[in-house]
C-alpha positions as CSV (number, residue, x, y, z in Angstrom):
1,M,117.7,94.8,0.5
2,S,115.5,95.4,-2.5
3,G,112.5,95.9,-0.1
4,A,114.0,99.2,1.1
5,A,114.1,100.5,-2.5
6,E,110.4,99.8,-2.9
7,T,109.6,102.1,0.0
8,T,111.1,105.2,-1.5
9,K,108.5,106.1,-4.1
10,G,104.8,107.1,-3.9
11,A,102.3,105.1,-2.0
12,P,104.6,102.4,-0.8
13,Q,106.6,105.0,1.2
14,S,103.6,106.0,3.2
15,A,102.0,102.5,3.5
16,P,104.1,101.4,6.5
17,F,103.1,104.5,8.4
18,L,99.4,104.2,7.5
19,I,99.5,100.6,8.7
20,L,101.3,101.6,11.9
21,A,98.6,104.3,12.5
22,W,95.9,101.7,11.9
23,A,97.6,99.3,14.3
24,G,97.9,102.1,16.9
25,L,94.2,102.8,16.6
26,A,93.3,99.1,16.7
27,G,95.4,98.6,19.8
28,A,93.8,101.6,21.5
29,A,90.3,100.3,20.5
30,G,91.2,96.8,21.8
31,V,92.2,98.3,25.2
32,A,89.0,100.4,25.3
33,L,86.9,97.3,24.5
34,A,88.7,95.4,27.3
35,A,87.8,98.1,29.7
36,V,84.1,98.1,28.6
37,A,84.1,94.3,28.9
38,A,85.6,94.5,32.4
39,H,83.6,97.3,33.8
40,K,80.4,97.9,31.9
41,V,79.2,94.9,29.9
42,D,79.7,91.4,31.2
43,S,80.3,89.7,27.9
44,P,82.9,87.0,27.1
45,A,82.4,87.8,23.4
46,L,83.4,91.4,23.9
47,A,86.5,90.4,25.9
48,T,87.4,88.0,23.1
49,A,87.0,90.8,20.6
50,A,89.2,93.1,22.7
51,T,91.9,90.4,22.9
52,M,91.8,89.7,19.2
53,L,92.0,93.3,18.3
54,T,94.9,94.1,20.6
55,L,96.9,90.9,19.7
56,H,96.6,91.5,16.0
57,A,97.5,95.2,16.3
58,A,100.7,94.2,18.0
59,A,101.3,91.4,15.5
60,A,100.8,93.9,12.6
61,L,103.5,96.1,14.2
62,G,105.9,93.2,14.0
63,V,105.0,92.4,10.5
64,V,105.7,96.0,9.4
65,A,109.1,95.8,11.1
66,V,109.9,92.6,9.2
67,A,108.6,94.2,6.0
68,L,111.0,97.0,6.2
69,R,113.9,94.7,6.4
70,C,113.0,92.0,3.9
71,A,112.5,91.6,0.2
72,R,108.9,91.5,-1.0
73,T,108.1,94.5,1.2
74,C,104.7,95.1,-0.4
75,L,103.6,91.5,0.3
76,W,104.6,91.8,3.9
77,L,102.8,95.1,4.2
78,A,99.7,93.7,2.5
79,T,99.8,90.8,5.0
80,A,99.8,93.3,7.9
81,A,96.9,95.2,6.3
82,L,95.0,92.0,5.8
83,M,95.6,91.1,9.5
84,L,94.3,94.4,10.6
85,A,91.3,94.3,8.3
86,G,90.4,90.9,9.7
87,A,90.8,92.0,13.3
88,T,88.8,95.1,12.6
89,F,85.9,93.3,11.0
90,F,85.8,90.5,13.6
91,S,86.1,92.8,16.7
92,G,84.0,95.5,15.2
93,E,81.1,93.2,14.5
94,I,81.2,91.6,17.9
95,A,81.4,95.0,19.6
96,F,78.6,96.4,17.5
97,H,76.4,93.4,18.1
98,T,77.1,93.2,21.8
99,L,76.7,96.9,22.5
100,T,73.6,97.6,20.3
101,E,72.0,94.1,20.2
102,N,71.8,94.5,16.4
103,A,72.9,91.6,14.3
104,A,72.8,93.6,11.0
105,F,76.5,92.9,10.2
106,Q,76.8,89.4,11.6
107,M,78.8,88.0,8.6
108,L,81.7,90.4,9.3
109,A,82.9,88.3,12.3
110,P,83.4,85.1,10.3
111,V,84.9,87.1,7.4
112,G,87.2,88.8,9.8
113,G,88.2,85.5,11.4
114,T,89.0,84.1,8.0
115,L,91.1,87.1,7.1
116,M,93.0,86.8,10.3
117,I,93.7,83.1,9.7
118,A,94.7,83.9,6.1
119,S,97.1,86.6,7.3
120,W,98.9,84.2,9.6
121,L,99.2,81.7,6.7
122,C,100.6,84.4,4.5
123,I,103.2,85.1,7.2
124,A,104.2,81.5,7.2
125,V,104.4,81.3,3.4
126,L,106.4,84.6,3.1
127,A,108.8,83.4,5.8
128,I,109.4,80.1,4.1
129,I,109.9,81.8,0.7
130,S,112.3,84.3,2.4
131,A,114.3,81.5,4.0
132,F,114.8,79.6,0.8
133,A,115.4,82.7,-1.3
134,K,118.6,83.5,0.7
135,R,120.2,80.2,-0.1
């Protein structure tokens, strides 16, 4: 497991824990947004933002778990970070716009959506590479 060796020096060692902390905060924010959408602001967009944030926070946890057991640990961790960045941009912009009625950051939602799609494609590519590398 060459991936495990990569996590014993410097920044890569703390990277999984920083990503896990980010995922925890994103999951908590997603649940909070869901509560706001259910009880305070009747907005399907806000409910969607909550769902995307919570779903991608949980998915990032899974990606980190895979990263710690696979080769190319840094690529897997970068994918988890990309996923969280996308979910944060997407959900953050929707929440900001919905709660403040200010569209100043409206480009963050499509950028975030694109990053989320890219992260899922990275997972697919890394999984295929990993499957063939073991043969």
